[in-house]
KEVEX-382358 format. One record per atom (N, C-alpha, C): x, y, z; residue number from 0; atom name. Coordinates in Angstrom, 2 decimals, padded with zeros to 5 digits. Each point is the difference from the previous one (the first is absolute). Example, Ala and Ser with C-alpha at 12.3 -4.5 7.8 and 13.67 -1.06 7.14 Angstrom:
BEGIN
REC        c1        c2        c3   pos   site
REC    013.19   -005.69    007.80     0      N
REC   -000.89    001.19    000.00     0     CA
REC    000.90    001.20    000.00     0      C
REC   -000.35    001.05   -000.72     1      N
REC    000.82    001.19    000.06     1     CA
REC   -000.77    001.09    000.73     1      C
END
This chain:
BEGIN
REC        c1        c2        c3   pos   site
REC    079.80    136.83    113.78     0      N
REC    001.36   -000.32    000.39     0     CA
REC   -000.04   -001.39    000.26     0      C
REC   -000.68   -000.61    000.40     1      N
REC   -000.39   -001.35    000.15     1     CA
REC    000.42   -000.88   -001.02     1      C
REC   -000.46   -000.13   -000.78     2      N
REC    000.66    000.23   -001.67     2     CA
REC    001.46   -000.39   -000.56     2      C
REC    000.34    001.30    000.07     3      N
REC    001.85    000.25    000.20     3     CA
REC    000.28   -001.15    001.11     3      C
REC   -000.15   -000.36    001.37     4      N
REC    000.42   -000.34    000.78     4     CA
REC   -000.08   -001.77   -000.63     4      C
REC   -001.29   -000.11   -000.47     5      N
REC   -000.02   -001.81   -000.64     5     CA
REC    000.53   -000.05   -000.94     5      C
REC   -000.10    001.11   -000.65     6      N
REC    001.37   -000.29   -001.53     6     CA
REC    001.18   -000.03    000.07     6      C
REC    000.65    000.37    001.40     7      N
REC    001.29    000.76    000.36     7     CA
REC    000.41   -002.16    000.95     7      C
REC   -000.86   -000.37    000.85     8      N
REC    000.34   -001.31   -000.03     8     CA
REC   -000.73   -000.97   -000.93     8      C
REC   -000.42   -000.01   -000.74     9      N
REC   -000.68   -001.01   -001.48     9     CA
REC    001.32   -000.37   -000.27     9      C
REC    000.96    001.56   -000.97    10      N
REC    001.26   -000.34   -000.12    10     CA
REC    001.64   -000.42   -000.05    10      C
REC   -000.17    000.18    001.88    11      N
REC    000.80   -000.37    000.57    11     CA
REC   -000.24   -001.32    000.07    11      C
REC   -000.91   -000.75    000.30    12      N
REC   -000.30   -001.61    000.00    12     CA
REC    000.11   -000.25   -000.98    12      C
REC   -000.62    000.46   -001.62    13      N
REC    000.65   -000.56   -001.10    13     CA
REC    001.37    000.09   -000.48    13      C
REC    001.01    001.16    000.79    14      N
REC    001.67    000.17   -000.71    14     CA
REC    000.32   -001.61    001.18    14      C
REC   -000.63   -000.14    001.41    15      N
REC    000.24   -000.89    000.81    15     CA
REC    000.10   -001.38   -000.54    15      C
REC   -000.49   -000.49   -000.87    16      N
REC   -000.56   -000.97   -000.87    16     CA
REC    000.62    000.11   -001.21    16      C
REC    000.41    000.48   -000.36    17      N
REC    000.62    000.22   -001.61    17     CA
REC    001.38   -000.61    000.22    17      C
REC    001.12    001.02    001.53    18      N
REC    000.85   -000.73    000.31    18     CA
REC    000.30   -001.37    000.88    18      C
REC   -001.26   -000.91    000.22    19      N
REC   -000.44   -000.40    000.55    19     CA
REC    000.74   -001.52   -001.07    19      C
REC   -000.84    000.57   -001.16    20      N
REC   -000.28   -000.77   -000.88    20     CA
REC    001.90   -000.06   -000.95    20      C
REC    000.56    000.94   -000.05    21      N
REC    000.93    000.12   -000.41    21     CA
REC    000.57   -000.40    000.39    21      C
REC    000.10   -000.36    001.03    22      N
REC    001.28   -001.32    000.81    22     CA
REC   -000.49   -001.29    000.47    22      C
REC   -000.77   -000.17   -000.34    23      N
REC   -000.93   -001.64   -000.33    23     CA
REC    000.33   -000.18   -001.84    23      C
REC   -000.63    000.96   -000.25    24      N
REC    000.98   -000.67   -001.40    24     CA
REC    002.08   -000.66   -000.38    24      C
REC    000.24    001.15    000.55    25      N
REC    001.66   -000.60    000.62    25     CA
REC   -000.02   -001.16    000.33    25      C
REC   -001.27   -000.27    000.96    26      N
REC    000.61   -001.38    000.33    26     CA
REC   -000.63   -000.80   -000.55    26      C
REC   -000.51    000.06   -000.83    27      N
REC   -000.18   -001.29   -000.91    27     CA
REC    000.83   -000.61   -001.41    27      C
REC    000.32   -001.23    000.27    28      N
REC    000.85   -001.11   -001.43    28     CA
REC   -000.48    000.34   -001.08    28      C
REC    001.31    000.46   -001.06    29      N
REC   -000.89    000.34   -000.94    29     CA
REC    000.32   -000.88   -000.72    29      C
REC   -000.77   -000.39   -001.44    30      N
REC   -000.10   -001.34   -000.95    30     CA
REC   -000.28   -001.65    001.15    30      C
REC   -000.41   -000.81   -001.07    31      N
REC   -000.38   -001.21    000.72    31     CA
REC    001.64    000.05    000.36    31      C
REC   -001.06   -001.01    002.01    32      N
REC    001.53   -001.23    000.26    32     CA
REC   -000.64   -000.37    000.55    32      C
REC    000.67   -001.68    000.83    33      N
REC   -000.56   -000.47    000.59    33     CA
REC   -000.51    000.57    001.91    33      C
REC   -000.84   -000.30    000.18    34      N
REC   -000.36   -000.09    001.71    34     CA
REC    001.65    000.36    000.48    34      C
REC    000.36   -000.98   -000.31    35      N
REC    001.59    000.26    001.41    35     CA
REC    000.48    000.97   -000.44    35      C
REC    000.51    000.43   -001.29    36      N
REC    000.86    000.98   -000.39    36     CA
REC   -000.88    001.39    000.47    36      C
REC   -002.00    000.08    000.09    37      N
REC   -000.31    000.84   -000.23    37     CA
REC    000.15    000.66    002.60    37      C
REC   -000.04   -001.29    000.47    38      N
REC    000.39   -000.17    001.11    38     CA
REC    001.02    000.28    000.63    38      C
REC    001.34   -000.46   -000.61    39      N
REC    000.84    000.85    000.07    39     CA
REC    000.86    000.91   -000.27    39      C
REC   -000.31    000.67   -001.15    40      N
REC   -000.22    001.34    000.01    40     CA
REC   -000.21    000.76    000.56    40      C
REC   -001.63    000.04    000.74    41      N
REC   -000.50    001.11    001.01    41     CA
REC    000.68   -000.52    001.11    41      C
REC    000.50   -000.73    000.31    42      N
REC    000.92   -000.18    001.59    42     CA
REC    001.14    000.97   -000.29    42      C
REC    000.56   -000.20   -001.11    43      N
REC    001.30    000.57    000.07    43     CA
REC   -000.51    001.61   -000.33    43      C
REC   -000.64    000.38   -000.16    44      N
REC   -000.63    001.30    000.19    44     CA
REC   -000.61    000.52    001.92    44      C
REC    000.01   -000.93    000.26    45      N
REC   -000.36   -000.15    001.45    45     CA
REC   -001.70   -000.06    000.48    45      C
REC   -000.91   -000.50   -001.06    46      N
REC   -000.95   -000.42    000.71    46     CA
REC   -000.30   -001.40    000.13    46      C
REC   -000.93    000.40    001.33    47      N
REC   -000.02   -001.55    000.48    47     CA
REC   -001.09   -000.73   -000.43    47      C
REC    000.18   -001.11   -001.23    48      N
REC   -001.05   -000.11   -001.17    48     CA
REC   -000.80   -001.13    000.66    48      C
REC   -001.41    000.25    000.05    49      N
REC   -001.03   -000.91    000.11    49     CA
REC   -000.83   -000.42   -001.42    49      C
REC    000.25   -001.62   -000.06    50      N
REC   -000.53   -000.62   -001.75    50     CA
REC   -001.35   -000.35    000.67    50      C
REC   -000.55    000.19   -000.95    51      N
REC   -001.92   -000.32   -000.17    51     CA
REC   -000.30   -000.92   -000.94    51      C
REC   -000.30   -001.11   -000.08    52      N
REC    000.35   -001.01   -000.85    52     CA
REC   -001.94   -000.35   -000.68    52      C
REC   -000.09    000.04   -001.05    53      N
REC   -000.98   -000.68   -000.19    53     CA
REC    000.31   -000.80   -001.22    53      C
REC   -000.86   -001.33    000.73    54      N
REC    000.55   -001.63   -000.38    54     CA
REC    001.20   -000.55    001.17    54      C
REC   -000.32   -001.82   -000.80    55      N
REC    000.87   -000.59    001.16    55     CA
REC    001.51   -000.47   -001.26    55      C
REC   -000.05    000.55   -000.64    56      N
REC    001.55   -000.52   -000.84    56     CA
REC    001.55    000.83    001.04    56      C
REC    001.02   -001.19   -000.48    57      N
REC    000.63    000.61    000.90    57     CA
REC    000.18    001.67   -000.88    57      C
REC    001.33    000.88    000.80    58      N
REC    000.41    001.07   -000.39    58     CA
REC    000.46    000.35   -001.41    58      C
REC    000.56   -001.39   -000.27    59      N
REC    001.02   -000.13   -001.51    59     CA
REC   -001.12    000.56   -001.30    59      C
REC   -000.86   -000.85    000.32    60      N
REC   -001.48    000.25   -001.06    60     CA
REC   -000.06    001.05    000.51    60      C
REC   -000.64    000.46    000.66    61      N
REC   -000.92    002.02   -000.39    61     CA
REC    000.57    000.86   -000.15    61      C
REC   -000.71    000.65   -000.36    62      N
REC    000.55    001.94    000.14    62     CA
REC   -000.28    000.82    000.06    62      C
REC    000.30    001.21    000.25    63      N
REC    000.22    000.90    000.19    63     CA
REC   -001.27    000.66    000.00    63      C
REC   -001.26    000.69    000.36    64      N
REC   -001.06    000.26   -000.69    64     CA
REC   -000.18    001.68    000.69    64      C
REC    000.91    000.49    001.16    65      N
REC    000.03    000.95    000.72    65     CA
REC    000.77    000.11    000.20    65      C
REC    000.63    001.46    000.64    66      N
REC    000.82    000.29    000.94    66     CA
REC   -000.35    001.26    000.97    66      C
REC   -000.45   -000.03    000.85    67      N
REC   -001.15    000.85    000.62    67     CA
REC    001.07    000.92    001.29    67      C
REC   -000.12    001.15    000.43    68      N
REC    001.37    000.14    001.45    68     CA
REC   -000.93    000.12    000.92    68      C
REC    000.37   -000.19    000.99    69      N
REC   -000.84   -000.20    001.63    69     CA
REC    000.19    001.37    000.40    69      C
REC    000.51   -000.04    001.25    70      N
REC   -000.21    001.33    001.31    70     CA
REC    001.29    000.15   -000.26    70      C
REC    000.46    000.57    000.74    71      N
REC    001.77    000.46   -000.10    71     CA
REC   -000.56    001.04    001.75    71      C
REC    000.98   -000.48    000.82    72      N
REC    000.41    000.77    001.51    72     CA
REC    001.07    000.46    000.09    72      C
REC    000.06    001.40    000.20    73      N
REC    000.74    000.76   -000.06    73     CA
REC    000.56    000.46    001.66    73      C
REC    000.75    000.27    000.42    74      N
REC   -000.05    001.31    000.91    74     CA
REC    001.07    001.06   -000.64    74      C
REC   -000.26    000.84    001.32    75      N
REC    000.81    001.55   -000.57    75     CA
REC    000.38    000.39    001.89    75      C
REC    001.48   -000.20   -000.52    76      N
REC    000.86    000.29    001.45    76     CA
REC    001.02    001.04   -000.59    76      C
REC    000.50    000.98    001.43    77      N
REC    000.75    000.27   -000.04    77     CA
REC    001.43    000.11    000.54    77      C
REC    000.46   -001.27    000.40    78      N
REC    000.46   -000.25    001.02    78     CA
REC    001.11   -001.17   -001.10    78      C
REC    000.57    000.29   -001.33    79      N
REC   -000.42   -001.01   -001.22    79     CA
REC    001.79    001.15   -000.18    79      C
REC    000.86   -000.81    000.22    80      N
REC    002.12    000.45   -000.19    80     CA
REC   -000.22    000.34   -000.74    80      C
REC    001.22    001.51   -000.17    81      N
REC    000.24    000.54   -001.12    81     CA
REC   -001.30    001.09   -000.57    81      C
REC   -001.35   -000.09    000.45    82      N
REC   -001.01    000.38   -001.01    82     CA
REC   -000.45    001.32    001.66    82      C
REC    001.11    000.74    000.81    83      N
REC   -000.20    000.87    000.64    83     CA
REC   -001.27   -000.07    000.90    83      C
REC   -000.43    001.14    000.11    84      N
REC   -001.44    000.31    000.09    84     CA
REC   -001.15   -000.50   -000.30    84      C
REC    000.77    000.05   -001.50    85      N
REC   -001.47    000.24   -001.14    85     CA
REC   -000.87   -001.92    000.83    85      C
REC   -001.16   -000.36   -000.62    86      N
REC   -000.73   -000.68   -000.34    86     CA
REC    000.14   -001.61   -000.53    86      C
REC    000.28   -000.93   -000.48    87      N
REC    000.48   -001.32   -001.28    87     CA
REC   -001.52   -000.74   -000.19    87      C
REC   -000.33   -000.13   -000.33    88      N
REC   -000.70   -000.87    000.06    88     CA
REC    000.26   -001.12   -001.39    88      C
REC   -000.02   -001.49    000.95    89      N
REC    000.64   -001.17   -000.03    89     CA
REC   -001.13   -001.10    000.09    89      C
REC   -000.06   -000.40   -001.88    90      N
REC   -000.43   -001.13    000.02    90     CA
REC   -000.04   -001.49    000.68    90      C
REC   -000.41   -000.11    000.56    91      N
REC   -000.14   -001.97    001.18    91     CA
REC   -001.03   -000.70   -000.87    91      C
REC   -000.72    000.13   -000.76    92      N
REC   -000.42   -001.49   -000.82    92     CA
REC   -001.06    000.65   -000.88    92      C
REC    000.45   -000.49   -000.94    93      N
REC   -001.05   -000.15   -000.77    93     CA
REC   -000.63   -001.49   -000.80    93      C
REC   -000.83   -000.32   -001.02    94      N
REC   -000.84   -000.63    000.11    94     CA
REC   -000.33   -000.48   -001.69    94      C
REC    000.30   -001.00   -000.64    95      N
REC   -000.61    000.21   -001.49    95     CA
REC   -000.76   -001.72   -000.09    95      C
REC   -001.17    000.49   -000.69    96      N
REC   -000.88   -001.76   -000.09    96     CA
REC    000.57    000.08   -001.26    96      C
REC    000.20   -001.22   -000.05    97      N
REC   -000.21   -000.90   -001.42    97     CA
REC   -001.31   -000.71   -000.66    97      C
REC   -000.49   -000.33   -000.46    98      N
REC   -001.21   -000.49   -001.08    98     CA
REC    000.53   -001.15   -000.56    98      C
REC   -000.29   -000.90   -000.57    99      N
REC    000.22   -000.97   -000.24    99     CA
REC   -001.28   -001.26   -000.34    99      C
REC    000.22   -000.52   -001.04   100      N
REC   -001.37   -000.94   -000.91   100     CA
REC    001.11   -001.53   -000.78   100      C
REC   -000.78   -000.66    000.70   101      N
REC    000.37   -000.94    000.22   101     CA
REC   -000.34   -001.34   -000.51   101      C
END
């Protein structure tokens, strides 16, 4: 019985991880682009963007090496207009990290 419960919990964790990775993939801009374009695209999608830079050159001479999702904050509230008595989850803040090399 303990193995069944452990297996069920492990499957739940893996499913949650898969959903998290799917949302991360959606946030990553596709194709080669400048640092400014990447940051602007993520900000337009509602992300707070944190740039991690390796090197001392100006940002226009840097290249994006990775885009990683950060923590997402949300709240569930039943007092949302138009929702009736159903609780509604609202994302209040989401973060993306842009790694650049100069």
